[in-house]
C-alpha positions as CSV (number, residue, x, y, z in Angstrom):
1,X,-7.4,0.9,14.6
2,X,-7.0,-2.4,12.6
3,X,-8.5,-5.5,14.3
4,X,-6.3,-8.6,14.6
5,X,-8.2,-10.6,12.0
6,X,-7.8,-7.8,9.5
7,X,-4.1,-7.5,10.3
8,X,-3.7,-11.2,9.6
9,X,-5.6,-10.9,6.3
10,X,-3.4,-7.9,5.2
11,X,-0.2,-9.6,6.3
12,X,-0.8,-12.6,4.1
13,X,-2.3,-10.9,1.0
14,X,0.2,-10.2,-1.8
15,X,-1.3,-7.2,-3.6
16,X,-3.7,-4.3,-3.0
17,X,-5.3,-1.6,-5.1
18,X,-4.5,2.0,-4.3
19,X,-6.9,4.8,-5.3
20,X,-5.7,8.4,-5.4
21,X,-7.6,11.4,-6.6
22,X,-6.4,13.2,-9.7
23,X,-6.5,16.9,-10.4
24,X,-9.6,16.3,-12.5
25,X,-11.4,14.8,-9.4
26,X,-11.5,11.3,-10.8
27,X,-10.0,8.3,-9.0
28,X,-6.7,6.8,-10.3
29,X,-6.3,3.2,-9.3
30,X,-3.1,1.1,-9.4
31,X,-2.1,-2.3,-7.9
32,X,0.6,-2.1,-5.3
33,X,2.8,-4.2,-3.0
34,X,2.7,-3.2,0.6
35,X,3.5,-4.2,4.2
36,X,1.6,-3.5,7.4
37,X,3.9,-1.9,10.0
38,X,3.3,0.3,13.0
39,X,-0.4,0.6,12.2
40,X,0.1,1.8,8.6
41,X,0.5,0.4,5.1
42,X,3.9,1.0,3.6
43,X,4.3,1.0,-0.2
44,X,7.8,1.1,-1.9
45,X,8.5,3.1,-5.0
46,X,10.7,0.6,-6.7
47,X,12.9,0.1,-9.7
48,X,10.4,-1.0,-12.3
49,X,11.1,0.8,-15.6
50,X,9.5,4.2,-15.4
51,X,9.6,7.0,-17.9
52,X,9.8,9.7,-15.2
53,X,11.4,10.1,-11.7
54,X,9.1,8.6,-8.9
55,X,8.0,12.0,-7.7
56,X,6.4,12.6,-11.1
57,X,4.4,9.4,-11.2
58,X,0.7,10.2,-11.3
59,X,-0.1,8.3,-8.1
60,X,2.7,10.1,-6.3
61,X,1.7,13.6,-7.6
62,X,-1.9,12.8,-6.7
63,X,-1.2,11.8,-3.1
64,X,1.1,14.8,-2.6
65,X,-1.6,17.2,-3.8
66,X,-4.5,15.2,-2.3
67,X,-3.4,12.9,0.5
68,X,-6.8,11.2,1.0
69,X,-6.5,7.7,-0.5
70,X,-8.5,4.5,-0.7
71,X,-7.1,0.9,-0.6
72,X,-8.8,-2.4,-1.3
73,X,-7.1,-5.7,-0.6
74,X,-9.3,-8.7,-1.6
75,X,-9.4,-12.4,-2.0
76,X,-11.2,-13.9,-5.0
77,X,-12.4,-17.6,-5.1
78,X,-14.7,-19.5,-7.3
79,X,-16.2,-20.7,-4.0
80,X,-18.0,-17.5,-3.1
81,X,-18.0,-18.5,0.6
82,X,-14.3,-17.8,0.6
83,X,-14.6,-14.2,-0.8
84,X,-13.3,-11.4,1.4
85,X,-11.9,-7.9,1.2
86,X,-10.6,-5.1,3.4
87,X,-11.2,-1.5,2.4
88,X,-9.1,1.2,4.0
89,X,-9.6,5.0,3.8
90,X,-6.6,6.9,4.9
91,X,-4.0,9.6,4.5
92,X,-0.9,9.1,2.5
93,X,2.5,10.7,2.7
94,X,6.0,10.3,1.3
95,X,8.5,9.3,3.9
96,X,12.2,9.6,3.1
97,X,13.9,8.5,6.4
98,X,13.4,7.4,9.9
99,X,13.4,4.2,12.0
100,X,9.8,3.2,11.1
101,X,10.6,3.5,7.4
102,X,13.8,1.5,7.8
103,X,11.8,-1.3,9.6
104,X,9.1,-1.2,6.9
105,X,11.7,-1.6,4.2
106,X,13.1,-4.6,6.1
107,X,9.7,-6.1,6.3
108,X,9.0,-5.4,2.6
109,X,12.2,-7.3,1.7
110,X,11.0,-10.2,4.0
111,X,7.6,-10.4,2.4
112,X,8.7,-9.9,-1.2
113,X,12.1,-11.5,-2.1
114,X,12.1,-9.4,-5.3
115,X,13.1,-6.4,-3.2
116,X,16.1,-8.0,-1.6
117,X,18.4,-7.1,-4.5
118,X,16.7,-3.8,-5.2
119,X,18.7,-1.0,-3.5
120,X,16.7,1.7,-5.2
121,X,13.8,1.3,-2.7
122,X,16.3,2.6,-0.1
123,X,17.0,5.7,-2.3
124,X,13.3,6.4,-3.2
125,X,10.8,7.8,-0.8
126,X,8.3,5.3,0.7
127,X,4.6,5.9,0.8
128,X,3.0,5.5,4.2
129,X,-0.8,5.2,4.5
130,X,-2.3,5.9,7.9
131,X,-5.8,4.3,8.1
132,X,-8.6,6.5,9.3
133,X,-11.4,4.0,8.5
134,X,-11.2,0.2,8.0
135,X,-14.1,-1.9,6.7
136,X,-13.8,-5.7,6.3
137,X,-16.2,-8.1,4.6
138,X,-16.3,-11.9,4.1
139,X,-14.3,-14.8,5.5
140,X,-10.9,-13.2,6.4
141,X,-9.4,-16.3,7.8
């Protein structure tokens, strides 16, 4: 589903933007860290100070109630010949266990050293986004 040049772009990018749909029908967009594994994007629910349990976060409530999501990962440059983005439309789910999740967490810790000393990502569910449509634009390499 994801072409190799898009996989490479996603593997090296550091942040994406996740859009969920709220109960009011409007998009709710947040930046997020992720890793690409087994054809899906995996997003941890980490230990940043939150006022509510992770299951009550707006983005999590939204994707539980309406699992269709959008993702944009982009590269900005003052040299507009270097601009690029990948847009993914997909289906999100909370994953609490399993071998794919364990490998995704290992890869998240490899990509983001900040997660290496953060055991709470093991305790919280992980968001898995399975792409149903991928669009790429610009110079990905």
